[in-house]
C-alpha positions in Angstrom: 0.4 -27.1 47.0 -1.5 -23.8 47.2 1.7 -21.9 46.3 2.2 -24.0 43.2 -1.3 -23.3 42.0 -0.9 -19.6 42.7 2.4 -19.6 40.9 0.8 -21.4 38.0 -2.1 -18.9 37.9 0.4 -16.0 37.8 2.4 -17.7 35.0 -0.8 -18.3 33.0 -1.9 -14.7 33.5 1.5 -13.4 32.5 1.6 -15.5 29.4 -1.9 -14.5 28.4 -1.0 -10.8 28.8 2.1 -11.3 26.7 0.1 -13.1 24.0 -2.5 -10.3 24.0 0.1 -7.7 23.6 1.8 -9.6 20.8 -1.6 -9.9 19.0 -2.2 -6.1 19.4 1.3 -5.4 18.0 0.6 -7.8 15.1 -2.6 -6.1 14.2 -1.0 -2.6 14.4 1.9 -3.7 12.2 -0.5 -5.3 9.7 -2.7 -2.2 9.5 0.3 0.1 9.0 1.8 -2.2 6.3 -1.6 -2.3 4.5 -1.8 1.5 4.6 1.7 1.9 3.3 1.0 -0.5 0.5 -2.2 1.4 -0.3 -0.3 4.7 -0.3 2.4 3.2 -2.6 -0.2 2.0 -5.0 -1.9 5.3 -5.1 1.4 7.1 -5.6 2.3 4.7 -8.4 -1.1 5.4 -10.1 -0.6 9.1 -9.7 2.9 8.9 -11.2 1.6 6.7 -14.1 -1.1 9.3 -14.8 1.5 12.1 -14.8 3.9 10.2 -17.1 1.1 9.3 -19.4 0.1 13.0 -19.6 3.7 14.0 -20.3 4.0 11.4 -23.0 0.7 12.5 -24.6 1.8 16.1 -24.6 5.1 15.1 -26.2 3.4 13.1 -28.9 1.0 16.0 -29.6 3.8 18.6 -29.6 6.0 16.5 -32.0 3.2 16.0 -34.4 2.6 12.3 -33.9 -0.9 12.7 -32.7 -3.5 15.4 -33.0 -4.9 16.7 -29.8 -8.4 15.6 -30.9 -7.3 12.0 -31.6 -7.2 9.3 -29.1 -3.8 9.0 -27.4 -4.1 5.3 -27.2 -3.8 4.9 -31.0 -0.5 6.8 -31.3 -1.2 7.3 -35.0 1.3 9.3 -36.9 0.1 12.3 -38.8 0.9 12.5 -42.5 
């Protein structure tokens, strides 16, 4: 009977350790995933700003918008 209890304690300890390790891995994966998502969002915002800047410069250089005007209006000169 003592051996059965000892075996049961070892099994419970082992399963608890496995569960703790899986929780740690889950947290690590979640944090990495969150950081990657954050970096992708920042990259997307940066790319959007760059493209907006290029579009604004193109509109100004082609005469659609004066440099002093608001780019959001996209008013044609004339």
